[in-house]
PyMOL Python script that loads the backbone (N, CA, C, O; Angstrom):
from pymol import cmd

cmd.read_pdbstr("""\
ATOM      1  N   MET A   1       0.811  -1.193   0.000  1.00  0.00           N
ATOM      2  CA  MET A   1       0.000   0.000   0.000  1.00  0.00           C
ATOM      3  C   MET A   1       0.861   1.267   0.000  1.00  0.00           C
ATOM      4  O   MET A   1       0.509   2.246  -0.657  1.00  0.00           O
ATOM      5  N   SER A   2       1.958   1.262   0.710  1.00  0.00           N
ATOM      6  CA  SER A   2       2.788   2.456   0.762  1.00  0.00           C
ATOM      7  C   SER A   2       3.427   2.754  -0.602  1.00  0.00           C
ATOM      8  O   SER A   2       3.700   3.912  -0.917  1.00  0.00           O
ATOM      9  N   GLU A   3       3.668   1.703  -1.417  1.00  0.00           N
ATOM     10  CA  GLU A   3       4.237   1.924  -2.744  1.00  0.00           C
ATOM     11  C   GLU A   3       3.259   2.663  -3.636  1.00  0.00           C
ATOM     12  O   GLU A   3       3.654   3.571  -4.367  1.00  0.00           O
ATOM     13  N   SER A   4       1.973   2.283  -3.588  1.00  0.00           N
ATOM     14  CA  SER A   4       0.990   2.952  -4.434  1.00  0.00           C
ATOM     15  C   SER A   4       0.776   4.397  -3.980  1.00  0.00           C
ATOM     16  O   SER A   4       0.420   5.254  -4.789  1.00  0.00           O
ATOM     17  N   ALA A   5       0.987   4.667  -2.713  1.00  0.00           N
ATOM     18  CA  ALA A   5       0.870   6.040  -2.229  1.00  0.00           C
ATOM     19  C   ALA A   5       2.027   6.894  -2.749  1.00  0.00           C
ATOM     20  O   ALA A   5       1.869   8.100  -2.940  1.00  0.00           O
ATOM     21  N   ALA A   6       3.192   6.274  -2.978  1.00  0.00           N
ATOM     22  CA  ALA A   6       4.349   7.010  -3.462  1.00  0.00           C
ATOM     23  C   ALA A   6       4.258   7.264  -4.963  1.00  0.00           C
ATOM     24  O   ALA A   6       4.868   8.212  -5.457  1.00  0.00           O
ATOM     25  N   GLU A   7       3.513   6.443  -5.700  1.00  0.00           N
ATOM     26  CA  GLU A   7       3.435   6.587  -7.147  1.00  0.00           C
ATOM     27  C   GLU A   7       2.843   7.925  -7.589  1.00  0.00           C
ATOM     28  O   GLU A   7       3.403   8.552  -8.489  1.00  0.00           O
ATOM     29  N   PRO A   8       1.745   8.392  -7.006  1.00  0.00           N
ATOM     30  CA  PRO A   8       1.229   9.697  -7.441  1.00  0.00           C
ATOM     31  C   PRO A   8       2.219  10.836  -7.217  1.00  0.00           C
ATOM     32  O   PRO A   8       2.280  11.781  -8.003  1.00  0.00           O
ATOM     33  N   GLU A   9       3.001  10.738  -6.127  1.00  0.00           N
ATOM     34  CA  GLU A   9       3.996  11.780  -5.886  1.00  0.00           C
ATOM     35  C   GLU A   9       5.058  11.769  -6.974  1.00  0.00           C
ATOM     36  O   GLU A   9       5.468  12.828  -7.448  1.00  0.00           O
ATOM     37  N   ALA A  10       5.511  10.577  -7.377  1.00  0.00           N
ATOM     38  CA  ALA A  10       6.501  10.477  -8.449  1.00  0.00           C
ATOM     39  C   ALA A  10       5.906  10.976  -9.755  1.00  0.00           C
ATOM     40  O   ALA A  10       6.580  11.665 -10.521  1.00  0.00           O
ATOM     41  N   GLY A  11       4.657  10.636 -10.013  1.00  0.00           N
ATOM     42  CA  GLY A  11       3.987  11.112 -11.222  1.00  0.00           C
ATOM     43  C   GLY A  11       3.821  12.617 -11.215  1.00  0.00           C
ATOM     44  O   GLY A  11       3.970  13.267 -12.249  1.00  0.00           O
ATOM     45  N   THR A  12       3.516  13.166 -10.069  1.00  0.00           N
ATOM     46  CA  THR A  12       3.382  14.608  -9.948  1.00  0.00           C
ATOM     47  C   THR A  12       4.718  15.295 -10.204  1.00  0.00           C
ATOM     48  O   THR A  12       4.773  16.337 -10.858  1.00  0.00           O
ATOM     49  N   THR A  13       5.788  14.710  -9.689  1.00  0.00           N
ATOM     50  CA  THR A  13       7.114  15.279  -9.913  1.00  0.00           C
ATOM     51  C   THR A  13       7.468  15.228 -11.394  1.00  0.00           C
ATOM     52  O   THR A  13       7.980  16.203 -11.943  1.00  0.00           O
ATOM     53  N   ARG A  14       7.201  14.107 -12.040  1.00  0.00           N
ATOM     54  CA  ARG A  14       7.476  14.005 -13.475  1.00  0.00           C
ATOM     55  C   ARG A  14       6.619  14.976 -14.256  1.00  0.00           C
ATOM     56  O   ARG A  14       7.091  15.607 -15.201  1.00  0.00           O
ATOM     57  N   SER A  15       5.358  15.099 -13.866  1.00  0.00           N
ATOM     58  CA  SER A  15       4.466  16.028 -14.546  1.00  0.00           C
ATOM     59  C   SER A  15       4.934  17.465 -14.341  1.00  0.00           C
ATOM     60  O   SER A  15       4.897  18.275 -15.267  1.00  0.00           O
ATOM     61  N   GLY A  16       5.370  17.773 -13.138  1.00  0.00           N
ATOM     62  CA  GLY A  16       5.885  19.112 -12.856  1.00  0.00           C
ATOM     63  C   GLY A  16       7.152  19.401 -13.629  1.00  0.00           C
ATOM     64  O   GLY A  16       7.341  20.512 -14.125  1.00  0.00           O
ATOM     65  N   ALA A  17       8.025  18.407 -13.736  1.00  0.00           N
ATOM     66  CA  ALA A  17       9.262  18.578 -14.500  1.00  0.00           C
ATOM     67  C   ALA A  17       8.953  18.749 -15.976  1.00  0.00           C
ATOM     68  O   ALA A  17       9.590  19.546 -16.663  1.00  0.00           O
ATOM     69  N   ARG A  18       7.970  17.996 -16.463  1.00  0.00           N
ATOM     70  CA  ARG A  18       7.587  18.121 -17.874  1.00  0.00           C
ATOM     71  C   ARG A  18       6.986  19.490 -18.144  1.00  0.00           C
ATOM     72  O   ARG A  18       7.272  20.108 -19.169  1.00  0.00           O
ATOM     73  N   THR A  19       6.153  19.963 -17.225  1.00  0.00           N
ATOM     74  CA  THR A  19       5.561  21.296 -17.378  1.00  0.00           C
ATOM     75  C   THR A  19       6.647  22.365 -17.378  1.00  0.00           C
ATOM     76  O   THR A  19       6.610  23.292 -18.188  1.00  0.00           O
ATOM     77  N   LEU A  20       7.607  22.239 -16.477  1.00  0.00           N
ATOM     78  CA  LEU A  20       8.710  23.191 -16.427  1.00  0.00           C
ATOM     79  C   LEU A  20       9.506  23.163 -17.734  1.00  0.00           C
ATOM     80  O   LEU A  20       9.879  24.210 -18.263  1.00  0.00           O
ATOM     81  N   LEU A  21       9.760  21.965 -18.245  1.00  0.00           N
ATOM     82  CA  LEU A  21      10.485  21.832 -19.503  1.00  0.00           C
ATOM     83  C   LEU A  21       9.715  22.482 -20.651  1.00  0.00           C
ATOM     84  O   LEU A  21      10.311  23.152 -21.494  1.00  0.00           O
ATOM     85  N   LEU A  22       8.410  22.292 -20.689  1.00  0.00           N
ATOM     86  CA  LEU A  22       7.599  22.912 -21.738  1.00  0.00           C
ATOM     87  C   LEU A  22       7.629  24.437 -21.636  1.00  0.00           C
ATOM     88  O   LEU A  22       7.727  25.129 -22.650  1.00  0.00           O
ATOM     89  N   VAL A  23       7.547  24.952 -20.424  1.00  0.00           N
ATOM     90  CA  VAL A  23       7.595  26.405 -20.232  1.00  0.00           C
ATOM     91  C   VAL A  23       8.940  26.954 -20.692  1.00  0.00           C
ATOM     92  O   VAL A  23       8.990  27.966 -21.392  1.00  0.00           O
ATOM     93  N   VAL A  24      10.019  26.301 -20.309  1.00  0.00           N
ATOM     94  CA  VAL A  24      11.357  26.756 -20.710  1.00  0.00           C
ATOM     95  C   VAL A  24      11.516  26.680 -22.222  1.00  0.00           C
ATOM     96  O   VAL A  24      12.082  27.585 -22.836  1.00  0.00           O
ATOM     97  N   ALA A  25      11.017  25.599 -22.826  1.00  0.00           N
ATOM     98  CA  ALA A  25      11.123  25.454 -24.287  1.00  0.00           C
ATOM     99  C   ALA A  25      10.350  26.553 -25.002  1.00  0.00           C
ATOM    100  O   ALA A  25      10.853  27.134 -25.963  1.00  0.00           O
ATOM    101  N   TRP A  26       9.141  26.846 -24.550  1.00  0.00           N
ATOM    102  CA  TRP A  26       8.360  27.907 -25.183  1.00  0.00           C
ATOM    103  C   TRP A  26       9.019  29.272 -24.990  1.00  0.00           C
ATOM    104  O   TRP A  26       9.030  30.090 -25.909  1.00  0.00           O
ATOM    105  N   LEU A  27       9.563  29.517 -23.808  1.00  0.00           N
ATOM    106  CA  LEU A  27      10.266  30.781 -23.585  1.00  0.00           C
ATOM    107  C   LEU A  27      11.497  30.887 -24.480  1.00  0.00           C
ATOM    108  O   LEU A  27      11.819  31.969 -24.973  1.00  0.00           O
ATOM    109  N   TRP A  28      12.187  29.760 -24.691  1.00  0.00           N
ATOM    110  CA  TRP A  28      13.367  29.712 -25.552  1.00  0.00           C
ATOM    111  C   TRP A  28      13.011  30.150 -26.974  1.00  0.00           C
ATOM    112  O   TRP A  28      13.833  30.745 -27.671  1.00  0.00           O
ATOM    113  N   VAL A  29      11.797  29.856 -27.392  1.00  0.00           N
ATOM    114  CA  VAL A  29      11.340  30.219 -28.729  1.00  0.00           C
ATOM    115  C   VAL A  29      10.708  31.613 -28.733  1.00  0.00           C
ATOM    116  O   VAL A  29      10.986  32.418 -29.621  1.00  0.00           O
ATOM    117  N   LEU A  30       9.870  31.894 -27.755  1.00  0.00           N
ATOM    118  CA  LEU A  30       9.078  33.117 -27.785  1.00  0.00           C
ATOM    119  C   LEU A  30       9.880  34.385 -27.497  1.00  0.00           C
ATOM    120  O   LEU A  30       9.589  35.432 -28.074  1.00  0.00           O
ATOM    121  N   ILE A  31      10.872  34.318 -26.628  1.00  0.00           N
ATOM    122  CA  ILE A  31      11.637  35.527 -26.304  1.00  0.00           C
ATOM    123  C   ILE A  31      12.352  36.084 -27.534  1.00  0.00           C
ATOM    124  O   ILE A  31      12.213  37.274 -27.815  1.00  0.00           O
ATOM    125  N   PRO A  32      13.116  35.272 -28.285  1.00  0.00           N
ATOM    126  CA  PRO A  32      13.729  35.821 -29.504  1.00  0.00           C
ATOM    127  C   PRO A  32      12.695  36.239 -30.550  1.00  0.00           C
ATOM    128  O   PRO A  32      12.901  37.216 -31.270  1.00  0.00           O
ATOM    129  N   PHE A  33      11.587  35.504 -30.637  1.00  0.00           N
ATOM    130  CA  PHE A  33      10.545  35.848 -31.604  1.00  0.00           C
ATOM    131  C   PHE A  33       9.943  37.216 -31.295  1.00  0.00           C
ATOM    132  O   PHE A  33       9.788  38.048 -32.188  1.00  0.00           O
ATOM    133  N   VAL A  34       9.606  37.441 -30.032  1.00  0.00           N
ATOM    134  CA  VAL A  34       9.026  38.728 -29.635  1.00  0.00           C
ATOM    135  C   VAL A  34      10.032  39.851 -29.848  1.00  0.00           C
ATOM    136  O   VAL A  34       9.663  40.940 -30.286  1.00  0.00           O
ATOM    137  N   TYR A  35      11.283  39.598 -29.544  1.00  0.00           N
ATOM    138  CA  TYR A  35      12.325  40.606 -29.782  1.00  0.00           C
ATOM    139  C   TYR A  35      12.437  40.918 -31.277  1.00  0.00           C
ATOM    140  O   TYR A  35      12.575  42.079 -31.661  1.00  0.00           O
ATOM    141  N   GLY A  36      12.378  39.896 -32.108  1.00  0.00           N
ATOM    142  CA  GLY A  36      12.440  40.099 -33.554  1.00  0.00           C
ATOM    143  C   GLY A  36      11.262  40.895 -34.072  1.00  0.00           C
ATOM    144  O   GLY A  36      11.434  41.768 -34.923  1.00  0.00           O
ATOM    145  N   VAL A  37      10.074  40.614 -33.580  1.00  0.00           N
ATOM    146  CA  VAL A  37       8.889  41.374 -33.989  1.00  0.00           C
ATOM    147  C   VAL A  37       9.021  42.825 -33.539  1.00  0.00           C
ATOM    148  O   VAL A  37       8.670  43.737 -34.286  1.00  0.00           O
ATOM    149  N   TYR A  38       9.518  43.045 -32.341  1.00  0.00           N
ATOM    150  CA  TYR A  38       9.736  44.398 -31.831  1.00  0.00           C
ATOM    151  C   TYR A  38      10.710  45.165 -32.733  1.00  0.00           C
ATOM    152  O   TYR A  38      10.451  46.310 -33.104  1.00  0.00           O
ATOM    153  N   GLU A  39      11.824  44.529 -33.079  1.00  0.00           N
ATOM    154  CA  GLU A  39      12.801  45.170 -33.968  1.00  0.00           C
ATOM    155  C   GLU A  39      12.199  45.436 -35.345  1.00  0.00           C
ATOM    156  O   GLU A  39      12.460  46.479 -35.945  1.00  0.00           O
ATOM    157  N   LEU A  40      11.401  44.506 -35.846  1.00  0.00           N
ATOM    158  CA  LEU A  40      10.740  44.681 -37.132  1.00  0.00           C
ATOM    159  C   LEU A  40       9.825  45.905 -37.113  1.00  0.00           C
ATOM    160  O   LEU A  40       9.821  46.702 -38.051  1.00  0.00           O
ATOM    161  N   ILE A  41       9.062  46.042 -36.051  1.00  0.00           N
ATOM    162  CA  ILE A  41       8.160  47.194 -35.936  1.00  0.00           C
ATOM    163  C   ILE A  41       8.960  48.488 -35.910  1.00  0.00           C
ATOM    164  O   ILE A  41       8.573  49.463 -36.553  1.00  0.00           O
ATOM    165  N   LEU A  42      10.064  48.514 -35.181  1.00  0.00           N
ATOM    166  CA  LEU A  42      10.898  49.715 -35.159  1.00  0.00           C
ATOM    167  C   LEU A  42      11.427  50.043 -36.551  1.00  0.00           C
ATOM    168  O   LEU A  42      11.443  51.211 -36.941  1.00  0.00           O
ATOM    169  N   LYS A  43      11.857  49.040 -37.303  1.00  0.00           N
ATOM    170  CA  LYS A  43      12.391  49.262 -38.659  1.00  0.00           C
ATOM    171  C   LYS A  43      11.293  49.739 -39.605  1.00  0.00           C
ATOM    172  O   LYS A  43      11.531  50.617 -40.435  1.00  0.00           O
ATOM    173  N   VAL A  44      10.090  49.169 -39.488  1.00  0.00           N
ATOM    174  CA  VAL A  44       8.975  49.570 -40.341  1.00  0.00           C
ATOM    175  C   VAL A  44       8.594  51.021 -40.059  1.00  0.00           C
ATOM    176  O   VAL A  44       8.319  51.785 -40.983  1.00  0.00           O
ATOM    177  N   VAL A  45       8.579  51.396 -38.788  1.00  0.00           N
ATOM    178  CA  VAL A  45       8.253  52.786 -38.432  1.00  0.00           C
ATOM    179  C   VAL A  45       9.318  53.726 -39.005  1.00  0.00           C
ATOM    180  O   VAL A  45       8.985  54.785 -39.536  1.00  0.00           O
ATOM    181  N   ASP A  46      10.589  53.349 -38.901  1.00  0.00           N
ATOM    182  CA  ASP A  46      11.637  54.178 -39.479  1.00  0.00           C
ATOM    183  C   ASP A  46      11.525  54.263 -40.995  1.00  0.00           C
ATOM    184  O   ASP A  46      11.779  55.320 -41.573  1.00  0.00           O
ATOM    185  N   LEU A  47      11.152  53.174 -41.642  1.00  0.00           N
ATOM    186  CA  LEU A  47      11.084  53.131 -43.091  1.00  0.00           C
ATOM    187  C   LEU A  47       9.906  53.932 -43.631  1.00  0.00           C
ATOM    188  O   LEU A  47      10.066  54.700 -44.581  1.00  0.00           O
ATOM    189  N   PHE A  48       8.731  53.765 -43.043  1.00  0.00           N
ATOM    190  CA  PHE A  48       7.530  54.399 -43.573  1.00  0.00           C
ATOM    191  C   PHE A  48       7.093  55.639 -42.810  1.00  0.00           C
ATOM    192  O   PHE A  48       6.476  56.532 -43.390  1.00  0.00           O
ATOM    193  N   GLY A  49       7.394  55.709 -41.543  1.00  0.00           N
ATOM    194  CA  GLY A  49       6.868  56.821 -40.751  1.00  0.00           C
ATOM    195  C   GLY A  49       7.922  57.810 -40.318  1.00  0.00           C
ATOM    196  O   GLY A  49       7.594  58.868 -39.782  1.00  0.00           O
ATOM    197  N   GLY A  50       9.179  57.489 -40.539  1.00  0.00           N
ATOM    198  CA  GLY A  50      10.252  58.316 -40.017  1.00  0.00           C
ATOM    199  C   GLY A  50      10.611  59.386 -40.961  1.00  0.00           C
ATOM    200  O   GLY A  50      11.505  60.184 -40.678  1.00  0.00           O
TER     201      GLY A  50
END
""", "prot")
cmd.dss("prot")
cmd.show_as("cartoon", "prot")
cmd.util.cbc("prot")
cmd.orient("prot")
């Protein structure tokens, strides 16, 4: 019985680690993407509105 009680905790830890990995992976992609869009907007404003 004590083994089955430990299984949800291990599953929760794996699930938490997977969630953390997904968050880090998305941030790894989104931060440069958002920066690139920001730079693009600045260049477009300089090109057409400046």
